[in-house]
C-alpha positions in Angstrom: 7.8 17.4 13.0 9.2 14.4 10.8 11.9 14.7 8.3 10.5 14.8 4.7 12.6 13.2 2.0 11.4 13.4 -1.6 12.8 11.2 -4.1 12.3 9.2 -7.1 13.3 5.9 -8.7 13.3 4.4 -11.8 13.0 0.1 -12.0 12.6 -2.0 -15.0 9.0 -2.6 -14.0 8.0 1.2 -15.4 10.9 2.4 -16.9 10.0 5.8 -15.9 10.5 8.3 -12.9 8.1 7.3 -10.0 7.9 9.7 -7.0 8.5 8.3 -3.3 7.8 10.5 -0.2 9.4 9.2 3.3 8.4 10.5 6.4 11.4 9.8 9.0 10.7 10.2 12.8 12.8 13.1 14.2 13.6 13.8 17.8 14.4 17.5 17.5 16.2 19.1 20.4 15.5 22.5 21.0 18.0 24.7 22.6 17.3 27.0 25.7 18.7 28.7 28.9 18.1 25.6 30.7 19.4 23.2 27.9 22.1 25.3 26.0 24.2 22.7 24.8 24.0 21.0 21.2 22.8 17.8 20.9 23.4 15.5 17.9 21.4 12.5 17.1 18.1 13.4 15.8 17.4 10.1 14.0 17.4 6.3 14.9 19.5 3.7 13.2 16.5 2.2 12.2 12.5 2.3 12.4 9.8 0.0 11.5 8.2 0.8 8.1 4.5 1.3 6.9 4.5 1.4 3.3 1.3 3.7 2.4 -0.6 3.8 -0.6 -2.9 6.4 -1.7 -6.2 6.3 -3.4 -7.1 7.0 -7.2 -7.9 10.4 -6.6 -4.9 11.2 -4.6 -1.4 11.1 -4.4 1.5 10.7 -2.2 2.3 14.6 -1.6 -1.7 15.1 -1.2 -2.0 12.0 1.6 1.3 13.2 3.3 -0.2 16.8 3.8 -3.9 16.0 4.2 -3.6 13.3 6.5 -0.8 14.3 8.7 1.7 11.8 8.1 4.5 13.8 9.4 2.9 14.1 12.6 1.9 10.7 12.5 5.3 9.6 11.8 7.1 11.3 14.9 4.3 10.4 17.4 4.5 6.8 16.3 8.1 6.1 15.7 7.1 4.7 12.3 9.1 5.6 9.1 6.4 5.8 6.6 7.0 5.7 2.9 4.3 6.8 0.4 4.9 5.4 -3.2 3.5 6.9 -6.4 1.0 4.3 -7.6 -1.1 6.6 -10.3 -4.2 4.7 -11.2 -2.7 1.3 -11.5 -4.2 -0.5 -8.5 -0.7 -1.5 -7.5 -1.0 -4.1 -10.5 1.2 -5.4 -13.1 -0.9 -4.6 -16.3 -2.4 -7.7 -17.8 -2.2 -6.5 -21.5 1.6 -6.1 -21.3 1.6 -9.7 -19.6 -0.7 -11.3 -22.5 2.3 -10.4 -25.2 4.9 -11.7 -22.9 6.5 -14.8 -24.9 4.6 -14.5 -27.9 6.5 -15.0 -31.4 6.2 -11.4 -32.3 8.2 -10.7 -29.0 10.5 -13.6 -29.4 11.3 -12.1 -32.9 11.6 -8.9 -31.3 15.0 -7.0 -30.4 16.4 -7.8 -26.8 15.5 -4.4 -25.5 12.0 -4.7 -26.9 11.7 -8.3 -25.9 12.8 -7.3 -22.4 10.0 -4.4 -22.3 8.3 -4.3 -18.6 6.4 -1.2 -18.8 3.4 -0.4 -16.2 4.2 -3.6 -13.8 3.2 -1.4 -11.0 2.9 -4.6 -8.4 6.6 -5.3 -9.1 7.6 -1.7 -8.9 6.0 -1.6 -5.2 8.4 -4.5 -4.6 11.1 -2.6 -6.3 10.2 0.4 -4.0 10.5 -1.8 -0.7 13.6 -3.1 -1.5 14.9 0.3 -2.4 13.9 1.8 0.8 15.0 -1.0 3.1 18.6 -0.9 1.8 18.8 2.9 1.3 17.2 4.5 4.4 17.1 3.3 7.9 14.2 1.3 7.5 13.9 -2.2 9.3 14.4 -5.3 7.1 12.7 -7.6 10.1 9.1 -8.6 9.1 8.0 -8.0 12.3 8.5 -4.5 11.8 7.3 -4.3 8.2 3.7 -3.0 7.3 1.7 -2.2 4.3 -1.3 -0.4 4.4 -3.8 2.2 1.9 -6.6 4.5 1.3 -9.3 3.0 -1.4 -7.6 1.8 -4.2 -4.4 1.8 -1.8 -6.1 -0.7 0.4 -6.8 -3.2 -2.7 -2.9 -2.8 -3.3 -1.8 -3.5 0.4 -4.2 -6.0 1.0 -2.9 -7.8 -2.6 0.7 -7.3 -2.0 0.8 -8.6 1.7 -1.0 -11.8 0.7 1.1 -12.2 -2.2 4.3 -11.7 0.0 3.5 -13.1 3.3 7.2 -13.5 4.2 8.1 -9.8 3.9 4.8 -8.0 5.5 3.8 -9.0 9.0 0.7 -6.6 8.9 -1.6 -5.1 6.3 -4.4 -2.2 6.7 -7.0 -1.4 4.2 -8.9 2.2 5.0 -12.1 2.3 3.0 -10.5 -0.2 0.6 -11.2 -1.9 -2.7 -11.6 -5.1 -0.8 -13.8 -7.0 -3.1 -12.6 -6.3 -6.6 -15.4 -8.3 -8.7 -18.2 -6.2 -6.6 -16.4 -3.1 -8.1 -16.4 -4.8 -11.6 -20.1 -5.5 -11.3 -21.1 -2.1 -10.2 -18.9 0.1 -12.3 -19.3 -1.5 -15.7 -18.2 2.2 -17.1 -14.7 1.3 -16.2 -14.8 -2.2 -17.9 -12.0 -1.0 -20.1 -9.5 0.3 -17.6 -10.2 -3.3 -15.6 -9.4 -5.3 -18.8 -6.3 -3.4 -19.4 -5.1 -3.8 -15.8 -6.8 -7.2 -15.0 -7.3 -8.8 -18.2 -11.0 -8.8 -18.0 -13.9 -8.7 -15.6 -13.5 -11.7 -13.4 -11.4 -10.9 -10.3 -9.4 -14.3 -10.1 -6.2 -15.3 -8.4 -4.2 -12.7 -6.6 -7.0 -10.1 -7.9 -9.5 -12.2 -5.5 -8.3 -10.8 -2.3 -10.4 -13.0 0.2 -9.8 -16.0 -1.9 -5.8 -15.1 -1.6 -6.0 -14.8 2.4 -8.1 -18.0 2.6 -5.2 -19.8 0.9 -3.0 -18.3 3.6 -5.3 -19.1 6.6 -3.4 -22.9 6.8 -0.1 -21.5 7.0 2.0 -20.6 10.3 2.9 -16.7 9.0 -0.1 -15.1 7.1 0.2 -11.0 7.7 -2.6 -10.0 10.4 -5.1 -7.6 8.7 -7.0 -4.6 9.6 -10.0 -3.2 7.4 -11.3 -0.3 8.4 -14.2 1.5 6.6 -17.4 3.8 7.0 -21.0 2.4 6.9 -21.9 5.5 5.4 -20.0 5.3 2.3 -20.9 4.2 -1.3 -18.7 1.4 -1.2 -19.7 0.0 2.4 -21.2 -3.0 1.0 -18.2 -4.2 -0.7 -16.5 -3.8 2.4 -19.2 -5.7 4.4 -18.8 -8.4 1.9 -15.2 -8.7 2.4 -16.0 -9.2 6.2 -18.7 -11.7 5.9 -15.8 -13.9 3.4 -12.7 -13.1 5.9 -14.3 -13.9 9.4 -14.2 -17.3 10.4 -11.8 -18.3 7.4 -8.6 -16.1 8.1 -7.7 -16.1 11.9 -5.6 -13.1 12.0 -8.5 -10.7 10.7 -10.2 -7.6 12.4 -13.1 -5.8 11.0 -14.0 -1.8 12.1 -17.0 -0.4 10.9 -17.2 3.6 11.4 -20.2 6.1 11.2 -18.3 9.0 10.1 -18.3 11.2 7.2 -15.3 10.7 4.0 -13.0 13.4 4.6 -9.3 13.9 5.4 -10.2 14.2 9.2 -11.8 10.8 9.0 -8.4 9.3 6.9 -6.0 10.9 9.4 -8.3 9.5 12.5 -8.3 6.1 10.9 -4.5 6.3 10.2 -3.9 6.9 13.6 -6.2 3.8 14.8 -4.2 1.7 12.4 -0.9 2.8 13.7 -2.0 1.7 17.5 -2.9 -1.5 16.1 0.2 -2.3 14.5 
């Protein structure tokens, strides 16, 4: 079993303790009559790293346990990092951004003027920096990946598109791939969407297909794998994203599955994604 490291960190982005779990591949030597010597060196000096983002209804701990992330790390050799995202869509809240630079803020004290709570997208980048400078995670772009489930799929694709020099690949598993579709089909969450995104129009970095289209002419856009179920409620959203990406973004692959949405599906999709990576 991979070594489990539980830690938390505080960044200026959120000014709160946020949990981060790490599954570190471990080569365990069991002494026996045939091999009685004690062997050290269970760990490598460096691992390729996957930042894995949880869904809205989940958490780093639940994803780690229910999707057999420890076994996945051991079998693939990936150092898997699970940061806490709460219900943030891994996005800097727009409500906080609107007030930045206003006369009221300018007149406030230095501490208030620098207040930057609820910047969860910035926190995600702080987590990448923290992990890569504290643990045996590779700093090479070609060995740095990001992926997620549901809301985490949105966060992974958004972060990869905004930071193509940092991530070489991104994976979305049953992800929220078309935010505008979700806003249109879930009007009861309008207040939440307005607080996070500043309105009910998915624009700029929140328009994932548009972000990748803008990267299509660059030399090093991250490759993208999209996995979803044909039977799930949001299948139409993922199909719409596929239509926008195919033929436009060259480093894109889509895989539609026929299964039931449960933890076995998440586990098998993660294994498939790891093989693809």
